C-alpha positions as CSV (number, residue, x, y, z in Angstrom):
1,M,0.0,0.0,0.0
2,Q,1.6,3.3,-1.1
3,A,1.7,6.3,1.3
4,T,0.0,9.4,0.1
5,P,2.6,12.1,-0.4
6,R,2.2,15.1,1.9
7,T,1.9,18.6,0.3
8,R,3.8,21.5,2.0
9,V,2.0,24.8,1.7
10,T,4.0,28.0,2.4
11,S,3.1,31.7,2.6
12,D,4.6,34.5,0.5
13,R,7.1,35.0,3.3
14,G,8.2,31.5,3.2
15,Q,6.5,30.6,6.4
16,R,4.7,27.3,6.6
17,V,0.9,27.6,6.6
18,P,-1.0,25.0,8.6
19,P,-3.3,23.0,6.4
20,T,-6.9,23.9,6.4
21,P,-8.8,21.3,8.3
22,A,-11.0,19.1,6.1
23,R,-14.7,20.0,6.1
24,P,-16.6,17.2,7.6
25,Q,-18.9,15.4,5.1
26,P,-22.6,15.1,6.1
27,A,-23.6,11.5,6.9
28,R,-25.8,9.8,4.1
29,V,-29.2,9.4,5.4
30,L,-31.5,6.8,3.6
31,P,-34.9,8.0,2.7
32,P,-37.3,6.5,5.1
33,L,-39.1,4.6,2.3
34,I,-36.1,2.5,1.2
35,P,-35.9,0.2,4.2
36,V,-39.5,-0.4,3.9
37,L,-39.1,-1.4,0.2
38,I,-36.2,-3.7,1.1
39,V,-38.3,-5.5,3.6
40,L,-41.2,-5.8,1.2
41,T,-39.0,-7.2,-1.5
42,I,-37.6,-9.9,0.8
43,V,-41.1,-10.8,1.9
44,T,-42.4,-10.9,-1.7
45,I,-39.5,-13.1,-2.8
46,S,-40.1,-15.4,0.1
47,A,-43.8,-15.6,-0.7
48,L,-43.1,-16.4,-4.4
49,V,-40.7,-19.2,-3.4
50,A,-43.3,-20.5,-1.0
51,L,-46.1,-20.3,-3.6
52,V,-44.0,-22.0,-6.3
53,V,-42.0,-24.6,-4.3
54,L,-44.2,-25.6,-1.4
55,P,-47.3,-26.5,-3.4
56,L,-45.2,-28.8,-5.5
57,F,-44.0,-30.8,-2.6
58,T,-47.2,-30.5,-0.6
59,A,-49.4,-31.6,-3.6
60,A,-46.9,-34.2,-4.6
61,G,-46.8,-35.7,-1.2
62,S,-49.9,-37.9,-1.7
63,G,-48.3,-39.3,-4.9
64,V,-44.8,-39.9,-3.6
65,D,-45.3,-43.7,-3.1
66,A,-46.7,-44.1,-6.6
67,F,-43.9,-41.9,-7.9
68,R,-41.3,-44.1,-6.2
69,E,-43.0,-47.2,-7.5
70,R,-42.7,-45.9,-11.1
71,L,-39.1,-45.1,-10.6
72,R,-38.4,-48.5,-9.0
73,A,-40.2,-50.4,-11.8
74,A,-38.1,-48.5,-14.4
75,G,-34.8,-49.5,-12.7
76,V,-32.7,-47.9,-10.0
77,G,-31.6,-44.5,-11.0
78,R,-33.0,-44.6,-14.5
79,V,-36.2,-44.4,-16.5
80,T,-37.1,-46.5,-19.5
81,I,-39.7,-45.8,-22.1
82,P,-42.0,-48.9,-22.5
83,R,-42.4,-50.3,-26.0
84,F,-45.2,-48.6,-27.9
85,P,-48.0,-50.8,-29.2
86,E,-47.3,-51.4,-32.9
87,R,-49.6,-52.9,-35.6
88,S,-48.7,-56.2,-37.2
89,T,-48.6,-56.8,-40.9
90,I,-49.6,-59.9,-42.8
91,Y,-47.8,-60.4,-46.1
92,A,-48.5,-62.5,-49.2
93,A,-45.8,-64.8,-50.7
94,D,-44.7,-62.0,-53.1
95,G,-44.1,-59.6,-50.2
96,S,-47.3,-57.5,-50.8
97,V,-49.4,-56.5,-47.8
98,L,-52.5,-58.5,-47.3
99,A,-53.6,-56.7,-44.1
100,T,-52.5,-54.7,-41.1
101,V,-54.0,-55.7,-37.8
102,F,-54.1,-53.7,-34.5
103,L,-56.4,-52.9,-31.6
104,D,-56.5,-49.2,-30.6
105,E,-53.3,-47.8,-32.0
106,N,-52.4,-48.0,-35.7
107,R,-48.7,-47.4,-35.4
108,R,-45.6,-48.3,-37.5
109,I,-42.5,-47.5,-35.7
110,V,-39.7,-45.8,-37.7
111,Q,-36.1,-44.9,-37.0
112,I,-35.3,-41.2,-36.9
113,E,-32.9,-41.5,-39.8
114,N,-35.8,-42.7,-42.0
115,V,-37.8,-39.5,-41.4
116,A,-37.2,-36.6,-43.7
117,P,-34.9,-34.0,-41.9
118,I,-37.3,-31.2,-42.9
119,A,-40.2,-33.0,-41.2
120,R,-38.1,-33.4,-38.0
121,D,-37.2,-29.7,-38.1
122,A,-40.9,-28.8,-38.4
123,I,-41.8,-30.8,-35.3
124,V,-38.9,-29.3,-33.3
125,A,-39.7,-25.8,-34.5
126,I,-43.3,-25.8,-33.3
127,E,-43.0,-28.1,-30.2
128,D,-39.7,-27.1,-28.7
129,H,-37.4,-25.0,-30.9
130,T,-34.5,-25.0,-28.4
131,F,-34.8,-28.8,-27.8
132,Y,-31.1,-29.5,-28.8
133,E,-29.9,-26.5,-26.7
134,H,-31.4,-27.0,-23.3
135,G,-31.5,-30.0,-21.0
136,A,-34.6,-31.9,-19.9
137,L,-36.2,-28.7,-18.7
138,D,-36.3,-25.3,-20.4
139,Y,-35.9,-23.0,-17.3
140,R,-36.7,-19.8,-19.2
141,S,-40.0,-21.3,-20.3
142,L,-40.7,-22.7,-16.9
143,I,-40.1,-19.3,-15.2
144,R,-42.4,-17.6,-17.7
145,A,-45.1,-20.3,-17.2
146,A,-44.7,-20.1,-13.4
147,L,-45.4,-16.3,-13.4
148,V,-48.4,-16.8,-15.6
149,N,-49.7,-19.6,-13.4
150,L,-49.1,-17.6,-10.2
151,R,-51.1,-14.7,-11.6
152,A,-53.9,-17.1,-12.6
153,G,-53.8,-19.2,-9.4
154,Q,-53.8,-22.4,-11.4
155,I,-51.8,-24.2,-14.1
156,E,-52.5,-22.4,-17.4
157,Q,-49.1,-22.8,-19.1
158,G,-46.8,-25.8,-18.9
159,G,-43.5,-24.7,-20.4
160,S,-43.0,-28.3,-21.3
161,T,-40.1,-29.6,-23.4
162,I,-40.4,-32.5,-25.9
163,T,-38.8,-34.6,-23.2
164,Q,-41.5,-33.7,-20.7
165,Q,-44.2,-34.3,-23.2
166,L,-42.8,-37.8,-23.9
167,V,-42.7,-38.5,-20.2
168,K,-46.3,-37.3,-19.8
169,N,-47.7,-39.4,-22.7
170,A,-45.5,-42.6,-22.4
171,I,-44.9,-43.0,-18.7
172,I,-47.3,-41.0,-16.6
173,G,-50.3,-41.2,-18.8
174,D,-51.9,-38.3,-16.9
175,T,-52.7,-35.0,-18.6
176,S,-54.2,-33.3,-15.5
177,Q,-52.8,-29.7,-15.0
178,T,-51.7,-30.0,-11.4
179,F,-48.5,-29.0,-9.6
180,A,-48.1,-32.6,-8.4
181,R,-48.2,-34.0,-11.9
182,K,-45.9,-31.3,-13.3
183,F,-43.4,-32.0,-10.5
184,Q,-43.4,-35.7,-11.3
185,E,-43.1,-35.0,-15.0
186,A,-40.0,-32.8,-14.5
187,A,-38.3,-35.3,-12.2
188,L,-38.8,-38.1,-14.7
189,A,-37.7,-36.0,-17.6
190,L,-34.4,-35.2,-15.8
191,R,-33.8,-38.9,-15.4
192,L,-34.8,-39.7,-18.9
193,E,-32.2,-37.4,-20.4
194,R,-29.5,-39.2,-18.5
195,R,-30.4,-42.4,-20.2
196,Y,-31.3,-41.3,-23.8
197,T,-29.7,-39.0,-26.3
198,K,-31.6,-36.1,-27.8
199,D,-32.0,-38.0,-31.1
200,E,-33.3,-41.0,-29.3
201,I,-35.8,-38.9,-27.3
202,L,-37.0,-37.2,-30.5
203,E,-37.4,-40.6,-32.2
204,L,-39.5,-41.9,-29.3
205,Y,-41.6,-38.7,-29.3
206,I,-42.5,-38.8,-33.1
207,N,-43.3,-42.5,-32.9
208,D,-45.6,-41.9,-29.8
209,A,-47.4,-38.8,-31.0
210,Y,-51.0,-39.0,-32.2
211,F,-51.6,-37.3,-35.6
212,G,-55.4,-37.8,-35.8
213,N,-57.6,-40.1,-37.9
214,G,-56.3,-43.2,-36.1
215,A,-52.6,-42.5,-37.0
216,Y,-50.1,-43.0,-34.2
217,G,-46.5,-42.1,-35.0
218,I,-45.1,-40.2,-37.9
219,G,-44.7,-43.4,-40.0
220,T,-48.4,-44.1,-40.0
221,A,-49.3,-40.4,-40.3
222,A,-47.2,-40.0,-43.5
223,E,-49.0,-43.1,-44.9
224,T,-52.5,-42.1,-43.7
225,Y,-52.4,-38.5,-45.1
226,F,-50.0,-38.7,-48.1
227,R,-49.5,-42.4,-48.9
228,K,-45.8,-41.8,-48.5
229,K,-42.9,-43.1,-46.4
230,P,-41.8,-40.5,-43.8
231,G,-38.5,-40.1,-45.5
232,E,-40.3,-38.7,-48.6
233,L,-42.1,-35.9,-46.8
234,T,-41.7,-32.3,-48.2
235,L,-41.6,-29.1,-46.3
236,A,-45.3,-28.4,-46.7
237,E,-46.2,-32.0,-45.7
238,G,-43.9,-32.2,-42.7
239,A,-45.2,-28.8,-41.5
240,L,-48.8,-30.1,-41.7
241,L,-48.0,-33.2,-39.6
242,A,-46.2,-31.0,-37.1
243,A,-49.2,-28.7,-37.0
244,V,-51.6,-31.5,-36.1
245,I,-49.8,-32.8,-33.0
246,R,-50.9,-30.0,-30.6
247,A,-54.6,-30.6,-31.2
248,P,-55.4,-33.4,-33.7
249,G,-59.2,-32.8,-33.6
250,T,-58.9,-29.0,-34.0
251,Y,-56.3,-29.1,-36.8
252,D,-57.7,-32.2,-38.6
253,P,-56.8,-31.5,-42.3
254,I,-59.7,-33.7,-43.5
255,V,-62.4,-32.2,-41.4
256,H,-61.0,-28.7,-41.0
257,P,-58.8,-28.0,-44.0
258,E,-58.8,-24.2,-43.7
259,V,-57.8,-24.3,-40.0
260,A,-55.2,-26.9,-40.7
261,T,-53.8,-24.8,-43.6
262,A,-53.5,-21.7,-41.3
263,R,-51.8,-23.8,-38.6
264,R,-49.4,-25.4,-41.2
265,N,-48.4,-21.9,-42.5
266,F,-47.8,-20.8,-38.9
267,V,-45.3,-23.7,-38.5
268,I,-43.6,-22.7,-41.8
269,D,-43.3,-19.1,-40.7
270,T,-41.8,-20.3,-37.4
271,M,-39.2,-22.4,-39.3
272,V,-38.3,-19.3,-41.4
273,S,-37.9,-17.2,-38.3
274,L,-35.6,-19.8,-36.8
275,G,-33.5,-20.0,-40.0
276,M,-34.4,-23.6,-40.8
277,V,-35.7,-22.6,-44.2
278,T,-35.4,-19.5,-46.3
279,A,-38.2,-17.0,-46.8
280,E,-38.5,-18.0,-50.4
281,Q,-38.8,-21.7,-49.5
282,G,-41.4,-20.8,-46.9
283,E,-43.6,-18.8,-49.3
284,K,-43.5,-21.6,-51.9
285,A,-44.6,-24.2,-49.4
286,K,-47.4,-22.0,-48.1
287,D,-48.7,-21.5,-51.6
288,R,-49.2,-25.3,-51.9
289,S,-52.5,-27.0,-51.1
290,L,-52.6,-29.5,-48.3
291,G,-51.9,-32.2,-50.9
292,L,-53.8,-35.0,-49.1
293,A,-53.8,-38.3,-50.9
294,K,-57.0,-39.8,-52.3
295,G,-58.8,-41.6,-49.5
296,A,-56.7,-39.9,-46.9
297,G,-57.7,-40.7,-43.3
298,A,-58.4,-44.4,-43.8
299,P,-55.7,-47.1,-43.6
300,K,-54.6,-48.3,-47.1
301,Q,-54.4,-52.0,-47.3
302,R,-55.0,-54.9,-49.6
303,L,-57.3,-57.3,-47.9
304,E,-57.9,-61.0,-48.6
305,P,-60.5,-61.4,-45.9
306,F,-61.1,-65.1,-45.9
307,F,-57.4,-66.0,-45.7
308,V,-56.6,-63.2,-43.2
309,T,-59.4,-64.3,-40.9
310,Y,-58.1,-67.9,-41.2
311,I,-54.6,-66.8,-40.2
312,R,-55.8,-64.7,-37.3
313,Q,-57.9,-67.5,-35.8
314,L,-55.2,-70.1,-36.4
315,I,-52.9,-68.0,-34.2
316,L,-55.3,-67.0,-31.5
317,D,-57.0,-70.4,-31.1
318,N,-53.6,-72.2,-31.2
319,E,-55.3,-75.6,-31.1
320,N,-52.1,-77.6,-31.8
321,G,-49.8,-75.5,-29.7
322,E,-48.0,-74.3,-32.8
323,F,-48.2,-70.7,-31.8
324,D,-47.2,-71.0,-28.1
325,A,-44.5,-68.3,-28.8
326,F,-47.4,-65.8,-29.1
327,G,-48.4,-66.4,-25.5
328,A,-49.7,-69.1,-23.2
329,T,-53.2,-67.7,-23.1
330,Y,-55.7,-66.4,-25.6
331,K,-55.4,-62.8,-24.1
332,Q,-51.6,-62.9,-24.4
333,R,-51.8,-64.1,-28.0
334,V,-54.2,-61.2,-28.8
335,H,-51.8,-58.8,-27.3
336,T,-48.8,-60.2,-29.3
337,L,-50.7,-60.4,-32.6
338,Y,-52.4,-57.0,-32.5
339,Q,-49.8,-54.9,-30.6
340,G,-46.5,-56.7,-31.1
341,G,-45.4,-55.2,-34.4
342,L,-45.1,-58.6,-36.1
343,R,-44.3,-59.3,-39.7
344,I,-46.2,-62.4,-40.7
345,H,-45.2,-63.9,-44.0
346,T,-47.7,-66.3,-45.6
347,T,-47.8,-68.6,-48.6
348,L,-50.8,-67.0,-50.3
349,D,-50.1,-66.3,-54.0
350,P,-51.9,-63.1,-55.1
351,D,-52.1,-64.3,-58.7
352,W,-53.6,-67.6,-57.7
353,Q,-56.1,-65.8,-55.4
354,R,-57.2,-63.5,-58.3
355,Y,-57.7,-66.5,-60.6
356,A,-59.8,-68.3,-58.0
357,Q,-62.0,-65.2,-57.4
358,E,-62.5,-64.7,-61.2
359,A,-63.3,-68.4,-61.7
360,V,-66.0,-68.3,-59.1
361,L,-67.5,-64.9,-60.1
362,T,-67.6,-65.6,-63.9
363,R,-69.4,-68.9,-63.4
364,M,-71.8,-68.1,-60.6
365,D,-74.2,-65.3,-59.9
366,P,-72.6,-63.2,-57.1
367,N,-76.1,-62.1,-55.9
368,R,-77.8,-65.5,-55.7
369,G,-77.0,-69.0,-54.5
370,P,-75.5,-71.4,-54.5
371,D,-72.3,-70.3,-52.7
372,A,-68.8,-71.6,-53.3
373,S,-65.6,-72.4,-51.4
374,L,-62.1,-73.1,-52.8
375,V,-58.7,-73.9,-51.3
376,S,-55.6,-74.4,-53.5
377,V,-52.8,-76.2,-51.7
378,D,-49.3,-77.1,-53.0
379,P,-49.3,-80.9,-52.6
380,R,-45.5,-81.0,-52.1
381,S,-45.4,-78.6,-49.1
382,G,-49.0,-78.2,-48.0
383,A,-48.7,-74.4,-48.5
384,I,-52.0,-72.7,-49.1
385,R,-51.8,-70.7,-52.4
386,A,-55.4,-69.5,-52.6
387,M,-58.5,-69.5,-50.4
388,L,-62.2,-68.5,-51.0
389,S,-64.9,-69.1,-48.4
390,G,-67.8,-67.6,-50.2
391,K,-68.5,-65.5,-53.2
392,N,-68.5,-62.2,-51.4
393,Y,-67.0,-61.8,-48.0
394,R,-68.5,-58.4,-47.3
395,K,-72.0,-59.5,-48.3
396,D,-72.1,-63.2,-47.1
397,Q,-69.4,-63.4,-44.4
398,Y,-70.1,-67.1,-44.7
399,D,-67.2,-69.3,-43.9
400,L,-67.4,-72.5,-45.8
401,V,-63.8,-73.5,-45.4
402,W,-62.7,-72.8,-41.9
403,H,-64.7,-75.3,-39.8
404,G,-67.8,-74.7,-41.9
405,R,-69.0,-72.0,-39.4
406,R,-71.1,-69.0,-40.1
407,Q,-70.4,-65.5,-38.6
408,V,-73.0,-64.6,-36.0
409,G,-74.4,-61.4,-37.5
410,S,-77.6,-60.0,-35.9
411,A,-77.9,-63.0,-33.7
412,F,-75.3,-61.5,-31.5
413,K,-77.1,-58.2,-30.8
414,P,-78.8,-59.6,-27.7
415,F,-75.4,-60.4,-26.2
416,T,-74.3,-56.9,-27.0
417,L,-77.3,-55.6,-25.1
418,V,-76.6,-57.7,-22.1
419,A,-73.0,-56.6,-22.0
420,A,-74.2,-53.0,-22.3
421,F,-76.7,-53.3,-19.5
422,E,-74.2,-55.0,-17.2
423,N,-71.8,-52.2,-17.8
424,G,-74.3,-49.4,-16.9
425,F,-75.7,-48.4,-20.3
426,P,-79.4,-47.5,-19.9
427,P,-81.9,-48.5,-22.5
428,G,-82.5,-44.8,-23.3
429,T,-78.9,-44.4,-24.6
430,V,-79.2,-42.9,-28.1
431,Y,-77.0,-43.2,-31.2
432,S,-77.2,-42.0,-34.8
433,S,-78.9,-44.4,-37.2
434,K,-77.3,-42.7,-40.3
435,S,-76.4,-45.4,-42.9
436,P,-73.7,-46.0,-44.0
437,N,-71.5,-44.8,-41.1
438,C,-67.8,-44.7,-41.9
439,S,-66.6,-42.6,-39.0
440,I,-67.2,-44.8,-35.9
441,P,-64.0,-44.4,-33.7
442,G,-62.5,-47.8,-33.1
443,W,-64.6,-49.6,-35.7
444,R,-62.5,-52.0,-37.8
445,S,-63.7,-53.7,-41.0
446,A,-62.7,-54.3,-44.5
447,S,-64.4,-51.1,-45.8
448,G,-64.2,-49.1,-42.6
449,C,-68.0,-48.6,-42.8
450,V,-71.1,-50.3,-41.5
451,S,-74.6,-50.1,-43.1
452,N,-78.1,-50.9,-42.3
453,A,-79.9,-53.7,-44.2
454,E,-82.3,-51.2,-45.6
455,G,-79.5,-49.3,-47.4
456,A,-78.5,-45.6,-47.2
457,S,-80.4,-43.2,-45.1
458,G,-79.9,-39.8,-43.4
459,G,-81.0,-41.4,-40.2
460,T,-82.0,-39.9,-36.8
461,Y,-80.9,-40.5,-33.2
462,V,-82.6,-43.6,-31.8
463,D,-82.5,-45.3,-28.4
464,L,-81.7,-49.0,-27.8
465,W,-85.4,-49.9,-27.6
466,N,-85.9,-48.7,-31.2
467,A,-82.6,-50.1,-32.4
468,T,-83.4,-53.5,-31.1
469,E,-86.9,-53.5,-32.5
470,N,-85.5,-52.6,-36.0
471,S,-82.2,-54.5,-35.7
472,T,-80.3,-51.3,-36.7
473,N,-76.8,-52.3,-37.6
474,V,-75.1,-48.9,-37.3
475,V,-76.4,-48.3,-33.8
476,F,-75.2,-51.7,-32.6
477,A,-71.8,-51.1,-34.2
478,Q,-71.5,-47.9,-32.2
479,L,-72.7,-49.7,-29.0
480,A,-70.3,-52.6,-29.5
481,V,-67.4,-50.2,-29.7
482,D,-68.5,-48.3,-26.6
483,V,-69.2,-51.5,-24.6
484,G,-66.0,-53.2,-25.7
485,P,-65.8,-56.5,-27.7
486,E,-64.1,-58.3,-24.7
487,N,-67.2,-57.6,-22.6
488,I,-69.5,-58.9,-25.3
489,V,-67.5,-62.1,-25.6
490,E,-67.6,-62.5,-21.9
491,A,-71.4,-62.0,-21.8
492,A,-71.9,-64.6,-24.6
493,H,-69.8,-67.2,-22.9
494,A,-71.6,-66.6,-19.6
495,M,-74.9,-67.2,-21.4
496,G,-73.8,-70.6,-22.8
497,V,-72.0,-69.9,-26.1
498,Q,-69.1,-72.4,-26.1
499,A,-67.4,-71.7,-29.5
500,P,-64.2,-69.6,-29.5
501,L,-65.0,-66.0,-30.2
502,D,-62.7,-63.3,-31.6
503,A,-63.0,-60.2,-29.4
504,V,-63.1,-57.7,-32.3
């Protein structure tokens, strides 16, 4: 530390003049309002911390045991995403698709490298544009959402990242907007990012997401809307699929094309602002129509119904133990067949099948009896090359080949009613009797539609009394979906039906 040099002051006469004493500085006095403001600030910050943190732990307290159970089930110190249900595909001998079979979720899982980069960018842009920059949580978004929620006194914004959304949909399965659920979601997301890379998380997310019209995952969505592989998606197409994720019903491009177009264009503008595409590329993409494929919204598949039905029943009934690998019980085999993502290759020859169909239809009246059945088998290997079990599967649904049994048709409506009543459906429950009906959620058939025997009609809403009196097919189809086919099979077996029944 340097000493400050002293200054000698002298008079004109050379005499030393004593230094002028320093003028004392007045003491700084804080305005009386400042201490009050400091105290208020401390109190306010403490209150904010209490409001944000304490409700999380207090509300989460009741779910701690369940939370720990989830973590324990996933493995000590780590979280694992369960395998998503995936449809199974049945192939002909030449590799062509005969049918895709699934229960609730029509999904084809794809690897991220098989998805067009522009489509991946679109999803990241609109769902979480800093996904590759932050960790499991985006703290800026969380703080912004917390302030909004504090002002509202409830959860209005989530500030969720793609990782958090994946946790919510694939692990928690609870979409309630509560502090407890958000706390659990954040904790699991932090663990998830310790186990998976960003690309792996994005791949899981785009395979799990629902894109509307029964399409789960981007692979099925590309097929459902554009009849394309996900690797072939363009900017406009990828932006449309990204637009749908937030609210598949609201932005349904088939039902609400104008709303979907506006949302798609918003995604494209967001990509331009983030530098993912140029302004020129964005304008060209926005000028395009939605470009939906013909018949978009319905699964595209070639169906050989008699043979496919035979294959499914062969596996599920497992009479000779040949398909034990699918599961020891009927229920386990249903799960494996319809949700296991199987690739089932058969011996059916599409050319032989076509020749068989032509032979029957050119020699017999398709609208009048008698009926016909035909099976062509390779005598050297026993491989089935062609199978017909009636002239018209959709009309007759009469199985002459497989055990000579006939499908139950309207005779099963009483069992459906019993199952409905046992599960709390009152007789006054009403459904639309419009025929044909091609938009019943969960209804699976060759055409995707169900019709009344009387043919097409505008229809009105009728109750179960009326539907039973008139044997209204479309009403019972809707009722069967709501009641659940498993419950109908259970009711039938309880009432004495002994034959094996396919719960579909």
